[in-house]
C-alpha positions in Angstrom: 25.2 17.0 4.8 26.7 20.1 3.4 25.6 23.4 5.0 23.9 24.9 2.1 22.0 21.7 1.6 21.0 21.8 5.2 19.7 25.3 4.8 17.7 24.0 1.9 16.2 21.2 3.9 15.6 23.7 6.9 13.9 26.2 4.6 11.8 23.2 3.1 10.8 22.3 6.5 9.8 25.9 7.8 7.8 26.4 4.8 6.0 23.2 5.1 3.5 24.6 7.7 5.0 22.3 10.7 2.8 23.9 13.2 3.2 26.8 15.7 6.5 27.4 17.1 5.0 27.3 20.6 3.8 23.7 20.3 5.6 21.4 22.5 7.1 19.2 19.9 8.0 22.3 18.0 9.7 24.5 20.6 13.1 23.4 20.3 13.4 22.5 16.6 11.9 25.5 15.1 14.1 28.0 17.2 17.1 26.0 16.3 16.5 26.1 12.8 15.5 29.8 12.6 18.9 30.3 14.4 20.7 28.3 12.0 19.2 30.1 9.1 20.6 33.1 10.8 24.0 31.9 10.8 24.6 31.1 14.4 25.7 27.4 14.1 27.8 27.8 10.9 31.1 26.8 12.8 29.4 24.2 15.5 29.7 20.8 13.9 27.6 19.2 16.8 24.7 21.6 16.4 24.8 21.1 12.8 24.8 17.3 13.1 21.5 17.7 15.5 19.8 20.0 13.2 20.5 17.7 10.4 19.0 14.9 12.2 15.9 16.6 13.3 14.8 18.3 10.0 15.9 14.9 8.2 13.4 13.0 10.3 10.5 15.5 10.1 11.0 16.0 6.4 11.1 12.2 5.8 7.7 12.0 7.8 6.1 14.6 5.5 7.3 12.8 2.4 6.2 9.6 3.5 2.5 11.0 4.6 2.0 11.9 0.9 3.5 8.8 -0.4 1.0 6.6 1.9 -1.9 8.4 0.6 -1.0 8.0 -3.0 0.0 4.3 -2.6 -3.5 3.6 -0.9 -5.4 6.0 -3.7 -6.7 8.0 -1.1 -7.3 11.8 -2.5 -4.8 14.2 -1.0 -6.5 17.0 1.3 -7.5 19.8 -0.9 -5.2 18.2 -3.7 -2.1 19.1 -1.6 1.1 17.2 -0.5 1.8 17.0 3.2 4.4 19.8 2.8 1.9 22.1 1.2 -0.7 21.5 3.6 -1.6 24.0 6.5 -3.3 22.2 9.2 -4.1 25.1 11.3 -6.1 26.6 8.2 -7.8 23.2 7.8 -9.0 23.2 11.2 -10.5 26.7 10.9 -12.2 25.7 7.6 -16.0 25.2 7.3 -15.1 21.9 5.6 -13.4 20.7 8.9 -16.0 22.2 11.3 -18.8 20.5 9.4 -16.9 16.9 9.8 -15.3 17.5 13.4 -16.5 14.2 14.5 -15.3 12.4 11.5 -11.8 14.2 11.8 -11.6 13.2 15.4 -12.5 9.4 14.6 -10.0 9.6 11.6 -7.3 10.8 13.8 -7.7 8.4 16.4 -7.5 5.7 14.0 -4.4 6.9 12.2 -3.0 7.5 15.7 -3.4 3.8 16.5 -1.0 3.0 13.8 1.1 6.1 14.2 4.3 4.3 14.9 4.2 2.0 11.9 3.1 4.7 9.6 5.4 7.4 11.2 8.2 5.9 13.6 9.1 7.7 16.7 12.1 9.9 16.6 15.2 8.7 18.3 16.6 11.1 20.9 18.6 12.9 18.6 15.8 13.5 16.2 13.9 15.2 18.4 10.3 15.4 19.3 7.5 13.4 17.8 5.9 15.3 14.5 2.1 15.3 14.7 1.6 16.8 11.4 1.8 13.5 9.3 -0.9 11.9 11.1 -3.1 15.2 11.1 -2.5 15.2 7.3 -3.8 11.7 6.6 -6.8 12.2 9.0 -7.7 15.3 7.0 -7.5 13.3 3.8 -9.8 10.8 5.3 -12.1 13.5 6.5 -12.6 15.2 3.2 -12.6 11.7 1.3 -16.3 11.1 0.3 -15.5 7.3 0.1 -14.7 7.3 3.9 -18.2 8.6 5.1 -18.4 5.7 7.7 -16.4 4.7 10.8 -16.0 1.4 8.8 -14.9 2.9 5.8 -12.4 5.0 7.8 -10.8 1.8 9.3 -10.7 0.1 6.2 -8.8 3.0 4.5 -6.5 3.1 7.3 -5.9 -0.8 7.2 -5.5 -0.1 3.2 -2.7 2.3 4.0 -1.0 -0.3 6.3 -1.4 -2.9 3.7 0.2 -0.8 1.2 3.1 0.3 3.5 3.8 -3.3 4.1 3.9 -4.2 0.3 6.0 -1.3 -0.3 8.6 -2.4 2.5 8.4 -5.9 1.2 8.9 -5.1 -2.5 10.2 -2.3 -2.8 12.6 -2.1 0.1 11.5 1.2 1.8 9.4 2.1 4.8 
């Protein structure tokens, strides 16, 4: 990836509300990306390769989260793609606080399929990225069609089915 394209990908990532930099999965990547954008690694091909892999992994999962909701016909939370969704603001919102138990159940259900929906990173891609799971759980929390535990489970299974169909017939996922 050329350095200017990598800068754009890094800016997209940092502007996608990836979570606080002091969270364990973000401590390494957010700092590296910030230093890269300040020009620190411009002549370090090894560091650039590592940053490319880490940011590509996270940006790919962010896009996948939005695509999965679209394929499964589940409304995006607040009408936003995953890249535009601020999970921290959502968690502080009254809408989330009113449905805390529903969110926790949705999060557990999505997390059960986490590795299928959002593959774990290899050692070069960094630490696991939880925001896509949070995003899908938020969508299920805010969706009026998932009012019961059974409906949440059915929605997660629908996402899984749509992902399977997409991988079988479209060749991705």
